[in-house]
N, C-alpha and C positions, 0 to 999 in steps of 0.2 A: 382259488388260486392254482394255476397250473405249475407244477414243479417237475420239470423233465427228469431231474436226477432221481427223484423218488420213483417215477414211473419205470426208469431203467432198472431199479432195484426190485421191481415187482410190487411196490406199494401203491395200492389203488387210490386211497384217499389220504392226502397229506396236506397240511397247511403249514405256514410258517410257525404258527403257535404250537402245533403238535410236535414239530421238529425241535423247537426251542425247549418245550416241556420235556421231551425225551432226552435231549442233550443234558439238561440240568439234572434230571432224575438219575441218569446213568452215572454222571460225575459224582453225585452225592452218595448213591446207594451201592454202586458196583465198583467204582474206581477209588473211593476213599478220599476224594478231594474235599477239603474243609469248606464249610458253608460260607465263610467270609470270602474266600476266593471265588466261589460260584456266584455269590451275590455281586461281586465286582464285575465278573465276566458278563453278567446279565444286565448290569447297569442299574441295579436296584438301589434306591436310597435308604430303604428300611429292610433290615434282615428278616423281619417277619414275613415280608413278601416272598423271600426266597424259601422260607420254611414250607411253603405250599408243595415244593418239589421233594420233600422228604417222605417218600412212600417207602415203607419198610415191609418187605415180604418175609415169609416164614424162614426161608433159607438164610437171609441176611441176619435175622435175629438169632438163629441157631449158630451161625458162624461167630457172631459177637459173644455169645455165651461160652462157646468153645474156647475162646481166647483166654477165659479165666482159668481153664485147665485145672479144675478142682481135683480130679481123680488121676490125672496123667493120661497120656494117650492110650487108647485101646482098652480102658477099664470097662467092666460090665455095667457100672452105674451110668456111664455116659451113653452106652448103647441102649439101656432102658429108657433114658431121657429122650433119645432120638425117637424111639418107638412111640412114646407118649406124645411127642410133638407131632409125629406123623398122623396119629389118630385124631388129635385136636385139629390139625390142618384139614383132614378129610371132613370132620364134623362142621367146622366153622367156615372153611374156605380161606383161612388166613395161614 
């Protein structure tokens, strides 16, 4: 499928499906839109179908854990946790 808008943005290969997938994934993982809303936007009848778009990267998981604020901002324990997460990310790719 030829998508002129994608070509103008410098995207060489794009299909309707990849744009739809990116749209849903970004809403869920980066913009904090709830899964029910995204499911309705995509016209899914079953929420399990929408769950395909829940790709969680390491930074998103790290941000989620930081919201718990166990030690308060800037504490050494949190910094050590970040370092361990970075090492794990390098070893596993996640």
